[in-house]
N, C-alpha and C positions, 0 to 999 in steps of 0.2 A: 816946548815946555810949556805956553801957555794953556795950547789945546787941551793938553791930553790932561792939566789940572784943573781944565773945568766940569775935563769927561768925569774926573775923579772923584769929582765934589759932590758931582748932580748924581752918582753912584752912591756915593757915601748917606746924600740927603735921603735917596728912595729905599735905601734900606733902616736909616733910621726910623724914614717914616713908617717903617711897616709895623717899631715896636711901640709908637707913637699914637698908634689908634685913641680920636676920640673916644672918651668913655659913655658907655651908650647904658638906657636904661628901660628893661620889657616891660610892657603894659599889654594887658587884656580889662577886659568889659565884661565884666557880669550882671545882665540885668533881666533876672525874672527868678523862678524857683530854683533849691540847688537840687539839682536833680543826675541820677547818674553819669548826663551827660556834661554838667557844670567839673563836676570830680576828672573826669575824665579831660578836661580844657585843663583844666587849672594846673592838675599833676602833668602833661606834659606839655604847659608853658612853664614850670618849674626846670623841669630839665634840659630843654633849650635853654630858659636865659644862663643855668650850669655852664652849660658847654659852650657857649659862646663867653664866657666868662662876664658878664653884665654885674656891674656896679649891685642892683637890684631889682627886684620884680616890682610892679605895680599892678595894685588887681585895683580896678576899679567897680566898686560893690553897690549895688540898689538889689534886694532881695525882700522877700514878704517870711522868706524861712525854707523848709525844705526839707528833704527827707534825711534820718538823725545818723544812720548809716554812711552817707554820699559826707555828711559834714562831720565824721568821724572820718576819715581815710581825707579827708581837704587838711584838715587839721593835723591827721601822722606825719604828712606830706610836710606840713611846713616844718612844724620841727625837726625833722629832716635833712629840711633844703639845705647844702650851702648857700645858698643867696639868699640876699635878708629880703623878707617878703614887708610888702608896704600893704595894705589895704585902705581905701582910701573910699568910703562913705560918697560918694558922690550920683549923679551932679545935683543942684538945688534940689530940692522936696524929696530926695531918697531916702532908704529908708535898712536900717539895718538892723532887722527883725527877725526872732526867733533864731533858728540855724546863723539865722547873716550875724546875729551879736555874739554867736560861740566864734566865727570865724575869724568875725575884724579883732578882735580881744586877743585873739593865739597870735594873730601878726606878728612882728618883730616891731615893726612899726606900725600903730591905729592912727587915721585922719579921721576928718570927716568934712563936710561942707557948711557952710556958714549956718543953712536951710536944710542940715539933715536930722535924722532923727534915729536912736540905737536903744536896743532894750526887748522888752517883750520876749523874753527867753527861757518860758517855761515852753518843758519839753512835753512832744506830744510823740509816741513814737505808732508810728504806722500800725495798722492792724490793733493796736489795744482796746479796747471795749471803757469808755472815761466814765461809764460808771459804777464799775467796780473797782469798787473804794479803795483794797490793796493795793492793785494791779496802781493805780493814781497817785499812790502811798508812795511808789519804789520806782513809778518815774520820775516825781519830784525828786528823791533822794537823788537818783543818778542825775537829774540834771543841774539841781547843787554842789555835786561834789564836782561833777566833772567843769564846771565853770571855775569852780575852787582855784581844781588846779590849774585850770590857766588863768587864770588871775596872779595865782601864784608865782609860776615860771616868768610871767610876761611883767613881774612887779608892776600888778594895774590893782586897782581899788576892789579889796575882796569883798566889802560890806555891798559895798553899789552890786556887785559881777551876783553874791547872794540873792538878794532882791530882785534880783533880773529873771533869776530857774525861778525863784519863787513864789515871787508875787506877781512875778509881768510889768516891772518898774519900768519905766523908759521918759529919754533926757532926750534934750535938745544937744545940739554939737557945743553951746557954751559951757552946758553943764558938765558937758562929757568930762570937757577939755578941765574945768577946775575942780572935778572929783578924782582925777587921774584915769577916767576910763577908759580916754584915748593922751593923743600925747602932741597932738596940735590940728588947728583949725585952716586949710587953705582954701581959699577960691575956686581953684582952678589947679588942672597939671603944670604950670608952668611954676605958680606959685609952692605948689607942693615943692618940686626940685629945689628952687630956690630953700626950703625953710629944710629941706634934707641934708642940704651940704653940707659936709664937716663932721654932723653926726653920727656916734659911736652904737656899731651894733654886734656886740662880743669885741672882736680884736678889729672889727674890718672898720675902716674908716671912710665912709659916704663921700664923694666924688659927685657932685648931679649939676656941676656947674661950671665947664657948661656940658653939656650934652647931647647926644641924640635917640632920639624917642622911638623903640623899636617898638609895632605896635603886632603881637600874635594875633594873627585871625583863626577862628572859628575853621574846625574841617568841614568837608559839605557831611562825613557822616556823624558829626556834633551838634550840627545844627541843624539838620534834618531830625535827630535824637531831640533837642530842645525845644524843638517847634515840635513836633507828635506827641511829646511825653506833656501832654496835659488833659486837666478832668475833663474840659470841654471835647477834646479830639476823641478821649474812650467813652467816653459819653453814647458822641454820634456815633462813632467804630459798632458799642454795646446795639442801637438801633439798627444798622445796615444787617446787623446780624441777624435781628429779632426779623426784620424784613424778608430777608433774602432768604431765610430758613420758610418764611411764610407763604415766598412770592415762590420759590419750590412747590411745597406742597399743593399748593392750589392751581401751580398750570405744570405738572409733570413736564420735563426735558426741555423746559424754556431754556437750562444752562449757565445762563449770565443770571440772574441771582444766586441760583447756589454758590458759583465762583464767586462771586462778591462776598454772598456770605462771608462762605468757606475763610477768604483771606481776614475778613475782619474781624473774625472769630482769632486767627491766629492773632492777629498784634493787639486782641482785647486779653487774651490769656499770658503774652510777654506782658504788656501795661497791670495787667495785673497782681504779678510779682510784686512789682516796685508800687504801686498810690496802696495807699490802707482802706482797699473796699468795705464797704459793713459786707456781712453775709447777710441780716435783716432785711437791708434794702433791694439787693440783689432782689429776697425771696419775695417782698412784694408787688416787683417789679417782676418775676413771673407767674407769681398770684392774676395781677389785674392783665398776662395776655393772657392763661385760665378763661378768666372772667368774661372775656372780648368775645372768645369765638365758643364761650359756652349763649352766652346770650343770643350766639346766630344763629342756633336748634331750639333752646329755650322760649316757651311764650313769657317770655319775667315787661315785655312791654317796656325796654331800656334800663331797667334797674339793676342787671347786673353789667351793662354798659358803663353804667352811672358809676358803680359800685368799681369797675376797673379801670376809672379817670383816675378815682380819689384816690387807688392802692400805687396806683403808676407813679402819679406825683409824691405821693408821700415816701415809697421807695428811689425815686430820683431825691430829693430831696435828703434824705440819709444813705445814699450810696456809697459819699464821701466822708470823712472825720471836717465838717464844717467849725470845728475849734481851731482849725488851721490853716490860714489865710492861704498858704502856698496851694490845697484841696480843695480850694470850697467852689461849689459846684454853685454857677452866682443864678439868679432865676428868670434873667436873660436867655438861657442856657434849656433850664428845668421847662417853663413855662410853654415856650410855642413849640418844644418835643412831645409835652402833654396832648397839646394842641392835636399837633401832626398825628399822633400813633392812634388818638381817638377818631380824628377823622378817616386815617386810613382804615382802621378795624369795620366802623359804622357804613364807610359807600366799597372801599374796593375790595376786603376781604371777604366781607357779608354778601355783596351783590354776586364776587367770584365761585364762592361754595354754593349761595341757595343756584345758581344757576346750573352748575352739578346734579340739584334734586328738579329741576324742571322737564316735565315731558318733551321728549323730543318733537321741534316742529318739521324738518326733513329726515331725506331719504326713511329704509321699510317699514322703521318702527313708527313713523305717521301714521300709514295704511293700517297698521293693526288696530278694530273699533271703529272704524269709517264704515258707514252703510249707503252701499252705490248698488246701483241695475245691471240684471246680468244679461250682456249682449247676446247672450247667447243661450240655447236651452244648456245645463251642468248638470253631470252629476260626475259618478267614480272617475270613470276616464277620461273628464276634463268638458271647457266651454271656455268663455268670453265677458271677462268686463273689465268697463272704464276705468281709471284712477291713476288721477296726478298725473290727465294730460297722455294717457299712456292705453295702447290695450295690452291687458295680461290675461295669459292664461289661469285657468281656475279650474277647483276640484271642492266637490260637496256630498259630502256622505248620505246625504238627501237629496232628491230630483229637485230641479229646481227649472221651473217657465222658463221662458224669453224676458226681461222686461220685469223679473220679478224682483226683491228688494233681497239686497244679502249682504253680510255683516262677514266684514275679513275677520279669520280666526286667527292667522299666523301666515307668515312667509316663506316659502322654502326656496333657496334658488329662484327661477325666474317665474313659480306657480304658487298661487296664492288659494292658501285653503280658505275656503267660503261656508257660508250656513244660514240658511234660513231665514230671514230678521219676518216674524212676526207681524 
């Protein structure tokens, strides 16, 4: 009996253990701009957390902002989530600005590292013209009303939320806690879980101590999109398109420049649907290319090239909306690209195009116009000349004596047509 009783106890403990799984907390880390890849990552993580019945999902956030559409879709997912969402602005020095501010305030529980900041939530819609007063006012009204809705639904400081969207107000973690912008300040993830334990979210009580932290990584596809969807990458791809097309035109049949340019063009077209590209900036860059090419043929003594360099620099500077940190193209990209493009057109392209207009130095064409001596008498029936190291048959409408100078007029197969050189 003792043996069977022991086996029964073990079986009962195993069955009970299956129902006593330690609580788990999902964790993802967002470091960078809010983009479609970020949206996909967060949405997938919420679904996984719900499927695993995790006690909550912690989103460690550090972002300068991002796309309004992606931000809105993330917030919609927050509101529809059956799993409590905790947004933790960390690590030390992290920021939740622009779209990040909206996302943080939309969480069920908002937390911050002691040395983090939040705010500057003024909306900049992708593709909008910042000089259009009517559009600016509309965007401001949208941003204010949207963040007020979030703050009201999450019982946060509506007045401060309004100032963040309207006046780009920004505060530290300590001020955010005292003003009811966030719910708590935590030094790290273990401290955060300790403070979360026992809190009520809706009708659910969080049990985060003890708990296992289950980190949900990005998929390779999400990671690739997160890396490539960057203003600097798009700018580099635009240069590849430009160099590829010019390279193919200057060296027809090279194939490689055209293939690289075509692939880069497809990626640029995809990214242009995501990024707020300024048409005026793009037009200036195209004008710069036209000026570079024109200076190759026009005797402007470099004036057109100088104008092209200025147009390219200004176009690159205006290409993306610089009022939004998430899309700002730094001078670290613009200046080297301007110098490289100028050198490319001044030396490489100019040399290649000019070479196409130089007189031929080899082949049959080089013989035309040369003055040589007749090796034998030459008339309409034929004769011989020595040119380019070889004996050639020659004909002339006017009879020529042996040793007399003749000028090559044309080449017809293996026969030269010559005329007397007076």
